[in-house]
C-alpha positions as CSV (number, residue, x, y, z in Angstrom):
1,X,-52.3,-21.3,-235.3
2,X,-52.9,-25.7,-233.8
3,X,-50.7,-25.4,-230.7
4,X,-49.3,-28.5,-229.9
5,X,-47.6,-30.4,-227.4
6,X,-43.8,-31.2,-227.2
7,X,-43.2,-34.8,-228.1
8,X,-43.3,-37.1,-224.3
9,X,-40.2,-39.3,-226.0
10,X,-36.5,-38.1,-225.6
11,X,-35.3,-35.2,-227.3
12,X,-32.8,-35.4,-230.1
13,X,-29.9,-32.9,-229.8
14,X,-29.0,-31.1,-233.2
15,X,-26.0,-31.9,-234.5
16,X,-23.6,-28.7,-233.5
17,X,-25.4,-27.8,-230.4
18,X,-23.6,-27.6,-227.5
19,X,-23.4,-30.2,-225.0
20,X,-24.0,-30.0,-220.8
21,X,-21.2,-31.0,-218.6
22,X,-21.7,-34.2,-217.1
23,X,-22.9,-34.4,-213.4
24,X,-19.8,-34.3,-211.4
25,X,-19.1,-37.1,-208.9
26,X,-19.8,-35.8,-205.0
27,X,-17.0,-34.7,-203.0
28,X,-15.3,-37.4,-201.7
29,X,-15.0,-37.5,-197.6
30,X,-11.5,-36.1,-196.6
31,X,-9.0,-38.9,-195.4
32,X,-9.6,-40.0,-191.7
33,X,-7.1,-38.7,-188.6
34,X,-4.8,-40.7,-187.9
35,X,-5.2,-43.0,-184.3
36,X,-3.0,-41.2,-182.9
37,X,-4.8,-39.5,-180.5
38,X,-6.6,-42.6,-179.6
39,X,-3.3,-44.0,-178.4
40,X,-2.7,-40.9,-176.4
41,X,-5.8,-40.4,-175.2
42,X,-5.4,-44.4,-173.6
43,X,-2.0,-43.8,-172.3
44,X,-3.0,-40.7,-170.2
45,X,-5.6,-43.5,-168.7
46,X,-2.9,-45.9,-168.1
47,X,-0.5,-43.5,-166.4
48,X,-3.8,-42.3,-164.1
49,X,-4.7,-46.0,-163.3
50,X,-1.0,-46.7,-162.2
51,X,-0.3,-42.9,-160.1
52,X,-4.1,-43.9,-158.7
53,X,-2.8,-47.7,-157.8
54,X,0.1,-47.1,-156.6
55,X,-1.5,-44.0,-154.1
56,X,-4.3,-46.5,-152.8
57,X,-1.8,-49.0,-152.7
58,X,0.6,-47.1,-150.2
59,X,-2.0,-45.9,-148.1
60,X,-3.7,-49.1,-147.5
61,X,-0.4,-50.5,-147.0
62,X,0.7,-47.7,-144.0
63,X,-2.7,-48.1,-142.5
64,X,-2.4,-52.5,-142.0
65,X,1.3,-51.4,-141.0
66,X,0.6,-48.7,-138.4
67,X,-3.0,-50.4,-136.8
68,X,-1.0,-54.0,-136.6
69,X,2.4,-52.0,-135.0
70,X,-0.2,-49.9,-132.3
71,X,-2.6,-53.1,-131.7
72,X,0.5,-54.1,-128.7
73,X,-0.3,-51.0,-127.1
74,X,-4.4,-50.6,-127.3
75,X,-4.9,-54.4,-125.7
76,X,-2.1,-53.4,-123.3
77,X,-3.9,-49.9,-122.3
78,X,-7.9,-51.9,-123.0
79,X,-6.7,-54.8,-120.7
80,X,-5.1,-52.1,-118.3
81,X,-8.7,-49.9,-118.3
82,X,-11.1,-52.8,-117.3
83,X,-8.9,-53.9,-115.0
84,X,-11.0,-53.0,-111.9
85,X,-8.4,-55.0,-109.2
86,X,-7.2,-51.5,-108.9
87,X,-8.6,-48.3,-108.4
88,X,-9.3,-45.4,-111.1
89,X,-6.1,-43.5,-110.1
90,X,-4.0,-46.4,-110.4
91,X,-5.0,-47.4,-113.3
92,X,-4.6,-43.7,-114.8
93,X,-1.0,-43.9,-113.3
94,X,0.5,-47.0,-115.0
95,X,-1.2,-45.9,-118.1
96,X,0.8,-43.1,-117.9
97,X,4.2,-44.8,-116.6
98,X,3.4,-47.5,-119.4
99,X,3.6,-45.1,-122.2
100,X,6.7,-45.4,-123.2
101,X,7.1,-49.0,-123.1
102,X,4.5,-49.0,-125.4
103,X,5.8,-46.7,-127.7
104,X,9.1,-48.6,-127.6
105,X,7.1,-51.8,-128.8
106,X,5.2,-50.1,-131.3
107,X,8.2,-48.2,-132.8
108,X,10.0,-51.6,-133.0
109,X,7.3,-53.2,-134.7
110,X,6.7,-50.8,-137.3
111,X,10.1,-51.1,-138.4
112,X,10.0,-54.7,-138.2
113,X,7.1,-54.5,-140.1
114,X,7.6,-52.3,-142.4
115,X,10.6,-54.1,-143.4
116,X,9.2,-57.3,-144.2
117,X,6.2,-55.7,-146.1
118,X,8.6,-53.8,-148.6
119,X,10.4,-57.6,-148.8
120,X,7.0,-59.0,-149.5
121,X,5.8,-56.3,-152.3
122,X,9.5,-56.3,-154.0
123,X,9.0,-52.0,-153.8
124,X,12.9,-50.8,-153.7
125,X,15.2,-47.9,-155.7
126,X,16.4,-50.1,-158.6
127,X,20.1,-49.5,-159.4
128,X,21.1,-47.9,-162.8
129,X,17.5,-45.8,-163.4
130,X,17.3,-43.1,-165.6
131,X,13.9,-42.2,-165.9
132,X,11.5,-39.6,-166.7
133,X,9.9,-38.8,-163.6
134,X,6.7,-37.9,-165.6
135,X,6.2,-41.1,-167.3
136,X,5.6,-42.5,-164.0
137,X,6.9,-45.8,-165.1
138,X,6.3,-48.4,-162.4
139,X,10.1,-48.7,-161.0
140,X,9.9,-44.7,-160.2
141,X,6.2,-45.8,-159.0
142,X,7.9,-48.4,-156.8
143,X,10.9,-46.4,-155.4
144,X,8.2,-43.4,-154.3
145,X,6.5,-46.0,-152.6
146,X,9.3,-47.7,-151.1
147,X,10.8,-43.8,-150.1
148,X,7.0,-43.3,-148.5
149,X,7.7,-46.3,-146.1
150,X,11.3,-45.3,-144.9
151,X,9.6,-41.6,-144.4
152,X,6.9,-43.3,-141.9
153,X,9.5,-45.2,-140.1
154,X,12.0,-42.9,-139.6
155,X,9.6,-40.5,-138.5
156,X,8.2,-42.2,-136.0
157,X,10.8,-45.0,-135.4
158,X,14.0,-43.3,-136.1
159,X,14.0,-40.7,-133.2
160,X,13.9,-43.9,-130.6
161,X,16.1,-46.2,-132.6
162,X,19.0,-44.1,-134.2
163,X,22.7,-45.0,-132.5
164,X,21.7,-48.1,-131.8
165,X,22.2,-51.8,-133.2
166,X,18.2,-51.8,-133.7
167,X,19.0,-49.3,-136.5
168,X,21.4,-50.3,-138.0
169,X,19.1,-53.8,-138.0
170,X,15.8,-52.3,-139.3
171,X,18.7,-50.6,-142.1
172,X,19.9,-54.3,-143.1
173,X,16.5,-56.1,-143.1
174,X,15.5,-53.1,-145.3
175,X,17.9,-54.0,-148.4
176,X,21.1,-52.4,-146.9
177,X,23.9,-54.5,-147.2
178,X,25.5,-53.6,-144.2
179,X,28.9,-55.2,-142.1
180,X,29.3,-55.8,-138.7
181,X,29.6,-53.1,-135.9
182,X,28.2,-49.8,-138.1
183,X,27.0,-47.5,-136.6
184,X,24.6,-45.1,-138.1
185,X,23.3,-41.4,-136.3
186,X,21.4,-40.1,-139.1
187,X,17.9,-40.4,-140.3
188,X,18.8,-39.1,-143.9
189,X,19.6,-42.8,-145.3
190,X,17.9,-43.4,-147.9
191,X,17.2,-45.7,-150.8
192,X,19.1,-48.7,-148.2
193,X,18.4,-51.1,-151.3
194,X,21.6,-48.9,-152.9
195,X,23.2,-48.6,-149.7
196,X,26.8,-51.2,-149.0
197,X,28.9,-50.6,-146.2
198,X,31.9,-52.6,-144.9
199,X,32.4,-53.4,-141.2
200,X,33.0,-50.6,-138.9
201,X,31.5,-47.9,-141.0
202,X,30.2,-44.4,-138.8
203,X,27.8,-42.1,-140.0
204,X,27.5,-39.0,-138.5
205,X,24.8,-36.8,-136.8
206,X,22.3,-35.7,-140.2
207,X,24.9,-36.9,-142.5
208,X,22.8,-37.5,-146.1
209,X,23.5,-41.3,-147.9
210,X,21.3,-41.3,-150.9
211,X,21.1,-43.8,-153.8
212,X,19.0,-41.3,-156.0
213,X,19.1,-38.0,-157.8
214,X,16.9,-35.5,-159.5
215,X,18.3,-33.7,-162.5
216,X,16.0,-32.2,-165.7
217,X,13.1,-33.8,-164.4
218,X,15.0,-37.6,-164.7
219,X,15.0,-40.0,-161.6
220,X,18.7,-41.8,-161.7
221,X,20.0,-43.9,-159.5
222,X,23.1,-46.0,-158.7
223,X,24.9,-47.2,-155.3
224,X,27.0,-46.3,-152.7
225,X,29.5,-48.2,-151.2
226,X,31.6,-47.6,-148.3
227,X,34.6,-49.8,-147.2
228,X,35.8,-50.8,-143.8
229,X,36.0,-48.3,-141.0
230,X,35.1,-45.9,-143.3
231,X,33.5,-42.3,-141.2
232,X,31.3,-39.9,-143.0
233,X,31.2,-36.3,-140.1
234,X,28.3,-34.5,-139.2
235,X,26.5,-33.2,-141.7
236,X,27.6,-34.4,-144.6
237,X,26.2,-35.4,-148.3
238,X,27.4,-38.1,-149.6
239,X,26.2,-38.1,-153.8
240,X,25.2,-41.3,-155.7
241,X,27.5,-43.3,-157.2
242,X,30.1,-43.3,-154.8
243,X,32.7,-45.7,-153.8
244,X,35.2,-45.0,-150.5
245,X,38.0,-46.8,-150.0
246,X,38.7,-48.5,-146.1
247,X,39.9,-46.4,-143.3
248,X,38.9,-42.7,-145.1
249,X,37.7,-40.1,-143.1
250,X,35.4,-37.5,-144.4
251,X,35.1,-34.3,-142.8
252,X,31.9,-32.9,-141.4
253,X,29.8,-30.4,-143.2
254,X,31.3,-32.1,-146.7
255,X,30.1,-32.4,-149.8
256,X,30.7,-36.2,-151.9
257,X,30.2,-34.8,-155.6
258,X,28.4,-37.7,-157.3
259,X,29.8,-40.9,-158.7
260,X,33.5,-39.9,-156.7
261,X,36.0,-42.4,-156.1
262,X,38.1,-41.8,-152.9
263,X,41.0,-43.4,-151.8
264,X,41.3,-45.7,-148.7
265,X,43.0,-44.4,-145.8
266,X,42.6,-40.9,-146.8
267,X,41.0,-38.3,-145.2
268,X,38.6,-35.5,-147.2
269,X,37.4,-32.3,-146.3
270,X,35.5,-29.1,-148.1
271,X,32.7,-28.8,-150.9
272,X,33.3,-30.5,-152.7
273,X,35.3,-32.6,-150.9
274,X,39.5,-32.3,-151.5
275,X,42.2,-34.7,-150.1
276,X,43.5,-32.8,-147.0
277,X,46.0,-35.6,-145.7
278,X,48.7,-35.4,-148.3
279,X,52.4,-34.2,-147.3
280,X,51.1,-35.1,-143.8
281,X,53.4,-38.3,-143.5
């Protein structure tokens, strides 16, 4: 039998023969992920950049302030050390005796320079904040830098000037609105830009007056207003948003809850405070 090759042309499919299924299209690529991840990563980097800038700026600022404040004392000691007209023992004695005056000059320069630079930078505690600390927004970072400058001054200058008109001057220059004849014998006043004191206000030793509170991870701020002739006793705590009428006395170791309104010409004491002069007149 002759073997014949199949025809090279296209074969016809006999009628009724099963047809093969057409080739299926390749599976389509899954839909791309939403761009939320990109936005989250970008937000994290912006947050880190804000925090880094805040940390670097406060460190550089405090180095400048402290350096300028200590410059007069260092210059004087350098001049005294090189002064050859007196014997060495006299130089040492003069340096030792000049330590206290030099420190007073340093403390005064530190307070004044700190208040000046804070005004220039615009760092302060903003009234009416209700911000998550974790977000590290600019108002929160400005608040943090403001409190850092206050802390440095109260550590180095506060022990020298508390209970003097110079401490009241620093508070005023640093943003507090203070009347005449105010006597502050405490280093626990914070958020100076939210403090309003009338004339002849007396703040006792270690009394705490602040314009901020941290609640459930949120920074909340409100001003504190003390009328004329208000006295805050030793170790007392005055909460944010408090208004005290003129002539009122707050007893020692008392706690005034936040957003309290105390009547004028009254006496309050306790934790929390309650009026104790009712029925005495």
